[in-house]
N, C-alpha and C positions, 0 to 999 in steps of 0.2 A: 708170187710177185712181192719181193721184198721191200718192207715197212721199217720204218725208224721208232723206236721208243720215244715217250714222250721227253725223257732226259735227252736224248741225241738232238730231238727237235728244238728244244731249250738252249743247246748248246749251239747250233747253227744260228739261232735267233740272237743269242748274244754276241757271235761273230758278225752277223748283219749289222748290229747296232754298234760294234766297234769300228766297222768299217767307215760308217757315216759319222760318228761322234767325233769330228775333229774339233781342236781346240779353236780353230778359227772361226767356227762356226757359233761359239758362244757370244761372240759380241753383237749378234744381229737382234735376239729377242729383248735385251735391256735397253736398247737404244728403240726399238718399236714401242715397246712399254713405257719409255718416257714421254714419247710423242704422241701416243695414243691416249695417255691418262685414263680418263672415265671411260673411252672407248675401246679398252684392251680387249675386252672379249670377242667383239666381231673382227678385230685387226688381228689377234693371235689366231683365230680360226681360219682366216685366209692363209695366214703364213704357214701353219700345219698342213693346209691342204697343198701347198706348194714344196714346201720344206721338208715333210714328212711323208704324205700321201703319195705323191707324184715319184719320189725315188722307190716307193714300194711297188707301185706299179712297173715302174722300169725294170726291177729284179724279176718282178711276175712275167714281163714281156719277153724278157730273155730266156727265163726258165721254160716258158712255152715251146720256144724254138731250140729247145737242148743245147742251150748256151752258144749257139751258132748265129748270132744275132747281126754279125756283120755281113755275113753270106746272105741272111733275109733280106737285109737293106739293100745290098747289090742287085737281088734278085726281084725285088719288088719296087724299087724306085731306078737306080742306076749304079753300076760298080763304081763310076768317077763319083757320083754323090757319096757313096758310102766311105770312100777314101778321104773326100774332101771333109765329111763331118768328122770322122773319127780324127782326122788330123786337128781340126779345130777345137774338137773336145778335150785331147790331149794337151793341147797349148792353153786351152783355158784351165783345167785343172792342174797344169803345169806351169810354165814361167810366165806366162802372160798375167794370171791373176793369182791363183791358189797358192803357189809355191812363194811368191814375194809376202803374201798376206800372212803366212806361218811366221816369217821373220819379224813383220811389223807388228803382228798381234803379240807375238811374245815380249817386243821390246816395250810396247805400250802398256801391256799389264804388268810385267815384271819389272822392268828397268826405270822406264819414266818416273815413276812415284818417287825414286829416290835420287833423282839428278835436279839441278838447279835448272832454270828456264835458258841460262846463257850455255851450258854445257849439253843441252839437249842434242843438237844437230851433231857434234863431234862424237857424243856419247852413242847415238844411233848407228854412225858410221861405223864405230869399233865393234860395236856389238853384232851388227847384221854381216860383218866381215867374218868374225870368229864363228858365227852361226852357219852361215852357207860355206864357211871352209869345212866345217865339220860333216855338213851336209853331203859336200862333194865326195870326202874320203870316205865315208860310211856307204854312200851310195856306190861307190866306187869298186867295192867288193861286197856286195849284197850278202849278208848272213842273218842266222836266225837271233843274233843278239839284239838286232833292232826291234824284231818281232817280240822277243821276250821281253825286252824293256817296255814295249807298247803295251803288252799285256798287264804289266804290273802298275804303270802309270795311270791307264784308264779307271780301275778300280779306285786308285788313289783320288784321281781328280774327281771321281763320281762322288766319294766319302767326302772331300772337302766341299763340294758343291751342295750336298745334302746338308751337311751342317750350316753352311750359309742360308739355304734355303729354312731351314728350320728357325734359324735366328732371325732372318727376315719376315717369315710369317708369325712368329711368336710375337716379336717387337719390332713392327715395321721402321724403317727408316725415317718415313714422313707421311704426310697425306698424299692422296692421289690426286693430282691436278686436272684441271680441263685439257682436252686434246688439242694439237696443233697441226695447222695447215691442213693438208688434204684428209687427215684423220678425222676432221669435223664432219664432214660431208660423206666420204667414202671409206670408211676404215676396213671394211672388208676386202673391198677392191685394192686399197694400198698395200694391206698386209699380205694379199696374194702376190702381189709385185715383188714385196720385199722377201718373199721365200725365194725368189730367184738367185738372191746374193747367196745362199748356202752353196750351190752349184752340185748339190746332191743328186738331182736328176741326171745331169750330165756324167757324174761319177759313177751312177748305176749302169748307164750303158758302156762305161770303159772297164768297170770291174766287176759287172753281174756276173760273168762267165766264172768268176771265183766262186762265188756261192752255190751254182750248178755244179762245178767239179767237187765242192766239199760233199755236195749231196750224192754224187756219182760214186765219190770214193767209200762212201758209206754202204755202198751195194745197191743203190736204187737205179735202175736203168730206164723204166718205163717214164716217158716225159710227162704225162698227167699226174704219175706220182709225185715227180720232181716238181711240178708247177704246184701241186696241193702241198708239199712241204715247204716250199719257197713261200707261199701264201702265210702258212702258219708261222714259220720264222719272221716274216715281214710284220705280222701283228704283234709279235713279241717286241721286235725292234721298233714298232712305231708307238706303241704303248709307253716304252722307256724315253724314247726322243721327247714324244709330247708331253710326259712329265717334267723333263728337263727345261724344255721351251717354254711351258707354262710358267714355271716356276720363275725362270729369268726373266720372262715378261713382267711379272708382278714384281720381281725386285727392280725393274726399272722404272715401273709406274709409280714406285712408293719412294723413288730417289728424286724426282724433279724439285720437290719443294725445299730439298736439301742442297743439292748440287746444281740445281737450274738445268739448262739443257745443255747437256754435254757433248762433245765433238764427234764422239763415237762411244759404241758400247763398251771398247776396252776401258775407257774412262770410268765408266759406271762402275765396272765389275772390279776394278782395282780400288777404286775409291770406297766401294761397298765393303770391300775385305779392310780395308784400313780402319773404317768406321765401326765396325763390328767386332775386329779383332786385334786391331792396332799395328804397329810395325811388323810383329811377327806373323800376323795374318798375311800382310802384304809379301813377305820374303818367303812364306811356305807357297802360296799361290804362284810366286814368280817361278820357283823352283820346279814347280808341277807343271806349270804351262809351258816352260822353256823346253823341257824335255819331251811333252807331249807334242808340241809344234815341231820339234828338231825330228821325232819318229815319222810325225806325218810328212814333213819335207822329204825326208830320206825316200819314203815310200812312193810319194808322187813322182820325186826326180828319176827314181829307178825306172818306174812304169814307163814314163814319157821317154826315157831315152830308150828304152828295150822296142817301145812302138815304133817311133822314128828309124831305130837302127834296122828293123826288119822291113818296115815300109820302103826304105831307101835300097832293098837287097842286099845288105851289109856294106853298101859301098861306103858310106859313113859311119865310123865306128863309134860304138856305145860310149866309150871315154870321150871322144871327141864331142858328142852331142850333150852328154852330161856336163862337160865342162862350159860349154856355150850356155846351156840352160841355167846352170848355178849363178854364173856371171850375170845374165840377164835378170836373173832373180833378185840378185844383191842389189844391183842398180836401181830395179822397180821398188824395192822394200824400201829404199831410202826416200822415195816420194812422200813416205808417211802412210799410216793407216786410212785416214780419212780421205786423202786424196786418190788412194788405191781403190777405196769404195767408190767415188765419183766418178772416175774413169771406168771402172767395170759394169756400172749401172745401165748405160745405153747400150753396150755390146751384149749383155745378158737380156734386156728388154728386146731386142732384135732377134736373138737367137733361140732363146728359150721356147717360144711358141712353136717354132719349128720341130723342136724334140718331142715336145708335148703331143703334136698333132700326131708326131711318127708313133709315138708309144700307144697312144689311145687306138689309133687304126689298127695297130698290130695286134692288140688285145682283142680285136673283134674279126681276126683275118678271115676265120671260117665263114664266119655270117657274111662277111664281103666277098666271098669267093676266091679271096686273093688276088683280086685284080689290080694290076699295076697302074692303070690308069688313075684309079681313086686315090693311091698314095701320091703320084705324081701331081695331079691338079691339085688337090688338097694342100700339098706341101708347097707349091708354087704359088698359090694364092696367099697362103699364110704368109710365106717370106715377103710377098710383094708389099703388103700392109704391115708387117711387124717391122720393117727397115724404117719406115715413117713414125712409128712408135719409138723406136731407137734415137731417130733424130731429134725429136721431141724431147727425149729423157735427156739429151746432151746439150740441150739449149737451142737447138738448130731448128726454127719453127717456120716451115713453107707456109706463108699465109694462107695463098690460094688453096691448096690441098687441105689445110686444116679446117679452114671455113666450109668446105664442100663436104670433107669427111664428118665433121661435127653435125652437119644437119641431116646424113642421111645414114651414118654407120653408128650403129649402137655400140655404147662403151668406148668409142674411140677417145673420148676426153680422159678416160682413165687408163690409157695406152692398153686396152684390150680390144681394140678395133680389129684385130686379125680374127676373132672367134667367127664373127658372119662368113667372113669370105672363106675360112676354112672349111665351113659346112656346105658352101657353095661350091666350092672347090671339087670336094668329095662327090656331090650330086651330080656336077658336070661330068666327073670322071667316070661315075657310075652310068651315065647315059652313053657315054662313048665307048664305054666297055661292051655294050650290048652288040656294038658293030665290030667288036674286036674281041671276041670271047676268048681267045686261046693267049691273048697277050701277056699275060702272067706266066704262062708255061715257057713261052717262047725267051721271055727274057732270062728265065730260070736256067735255060738251057745253054745260054751264052758263057 
C-alpha cells in the first residue's frame, strides 16, 4: 500500500492551509479580540472551534468518502437536498457573500486609509469596478498564472503578518480593555458563532475533493490511508491557522484603548499597520492584500461558474454565469464591509448548524449503520430550530416562540438552540430505522 513521506504530507498540509487562508478571514479575529478584551481566551477558543476545527472535520469527512461527498449526501439524505445544499454553498462562498467580501476587504484595508471621507463612496465604486473587472477577465480564461501569483502572495502576506505580530507582542499598541456586549457573559459561545463568518466549513465541502485528489495523484488509493493523510495534513493547517488567528485576536485586544471600538476588523488591521510601520506599512499591506483578495476572488468566481454550468447541464454557459456572478459581487461589495458582515450573519447562523450536523453524522457513519433516517430527522430538526436563531440574529424576534424556547431549550439565548433538537432528531431517526432497516441501501440505489 502506497504511503507518503513526511515532506509530501507537509506539502499537502501547506496546500490545505493555503486553501483556507483567505485574506478576507483576517478581519474577524481582530474584531473579536477588540470586543472580547480580557475575555479573549475563551472567545478565541470558540472561534477556533468553528473557524479552524470544523473545516478540518469537513475535509476528513470528504476524505473518508473518497472525495465523493455529493453522492454520499444524495444517498443518505436525498438527491434534491444534495443539489440544494451544494447550490447554496456555492452561492454563499460565491457572489452572495464571499466574493463581494474580497473586494470590500481589499478596499477597507488597502485604499480607505488613503482617502478623505468625502471621497470614500466614489473611491470604493471606482476601486471595486476595477477589481471585479480584473476578476472577470482572469476567471474567464482560468490559467496557472493566478495560482502561481497566489502561491507567491501567501508567503509574502504571512511574512508581513509575522513582522506585524512580533511588533505587537514586543510592544503592544495599548492595554487590553474589558469585554463588550455578550462577550461579558458568554465569550466562548459568541466566539463559536463568530467562527461561522469565515465560511471555511462551507468551503471545505465545496473544495475538499481537491485535497483528496491531491493525495490520490500522489499514488494513494486506499480510503483509510487517504483519511489518515488528510488528518495529518489538516493538523498542519490547523496549527498554522490557529497561530495566525490567535495573533490577530491579540492584536485586536490591544487596540481598543488606542483605536476605540472599530467598525470592522479591516479598520483595525490597516490602523495597526499604519501605527507600527507608518504610511509605507499601509502601502505594502494594501498591495499584498489587494492581490491576495484578487486571486481568491478569481478562484471562487471560477469554481462557482463551473459548478452552476455543470448543474444546469451546460444550458447556461460558464461565461454568462461568471458575468452575472461578478456583476452581482460588484454591486454587493459597494454596500461596504460592515454592512456585508451584518447581512451575512443571520444567513450563516441559520445555515451553519445544518452543515455541522451533516459533517458530524458522516464522520460516524459506520457506527450509525449508514441509516438515512438518522440524517433526515436530525437535519430536519436542526433546520427547523436554526431558522429561529437566524431570525433573531436578523433582529426579527418572534416573542411567543422566544419566550417558549428560552424556558425549555438549552442555549437558545446564545443562538445554539439547535443542538438539542439535532440530538433528538438523530435519536428519533435511529428509532424509526429499526422498522426500516434497509432504507439507506434503498436510497443509495436510486
